[in-house]
N, C-alpha and C positions, 0 to 999 in steps of 0.2 A: 430346707425352706418349708414354711407352713402354708398350706393351701387354704385360704379363707373363701367362704361364699357368702353372698348377701342373703339375708333372711328378713322376713317381715318383723315388725315390732311386736306383733302378737306372739310369734314363735320365740323371739328373744325373751319376752316376758316369761314364757313358760320355762325356758331354760334357766333364767335367773332364779325363779322360784324353786326349781329343782336343785339348784346350787345351794339354796338355803336349807333345803330338806336333807341333802346329802352332805358328805364331807367336802365342802366347797368354801370358796371365799368370794365375797362380792365387795367391790370397791366403788364408791361414788365420788366423783369430782364434779365441779361446776359444768364441765364440758361433756362428760361421758360416764357411762356405767360399765364396769368390767366384772366378769364372773369367770371362775374356773372351778370345775368339779370333776370328780371321778365318776364316769358313766358306768363303767364295769372295770374289773381288775385290769390294770395296764392301759386303759383307754380313758382319756380325759377330754372334756369339752371346754373350749375357750370361747367366750361370748363378749362382744363389745357393742354398746349402743351409743351412737353419737347424737347428742341432743339437738344441736343446731341443724344438722342434715336430716334428722329423723331417719337414720339408717342403722342397720344392725348387721353384724358379721359374726360368723361362727367358723370354728375349725375343730377338728378332732386330732389329738396328738397322743403320743405315748407318754409314759410317766416321766421319763428323762426330759423330754421336750416341754412338758407341762411345768416342771420345776424351773427350767430355764426361762420360760415365758413369764412365770410369776415373779421371779427375781428381777427380770428386765422391767416388768410393769411397775413394781414397787420402787426399784432403783431410779426410774425416770420420773414417775408421777409424784412420789412423796416429796422430793425437794421442790418440784415445780409448784405444787398446790399447797404445801405446808399445812396450815390450819384449815384448809378447805377440802382436805383429803379425808375420807371417812369410810371405815369398814362398816358394811351393813350386816347386822346380825339378826334382824327381825323383819318379817314381812311388812309390818306396820311402817317401817322406815322407807318402804318402796312406794307407799301410797302417793298418788299424784305425779309420779315421775314419768308415767307413760301417757299422760293426758296432754 
């Protein structure tokens, strides 16, 4: 089981920017933003921002769990959001999402 804790939107934004700077992945859907990145060898950060609720959640997991979470995220969200599912590869694509 992954233990998540709620964080501020500002803290989530910092983590999402860190994901773009490191070897990470950021996914945007109409409902939420999801990021996962390696914080240090064997330790990954998993972050979600829910737009409607204006809430953000974070967890730290090992590499194995990070891979499983990523596969689960893509497997569930890609079919649901189809053409509204977008990987973010540039900080400019994040502009305005936290306002």
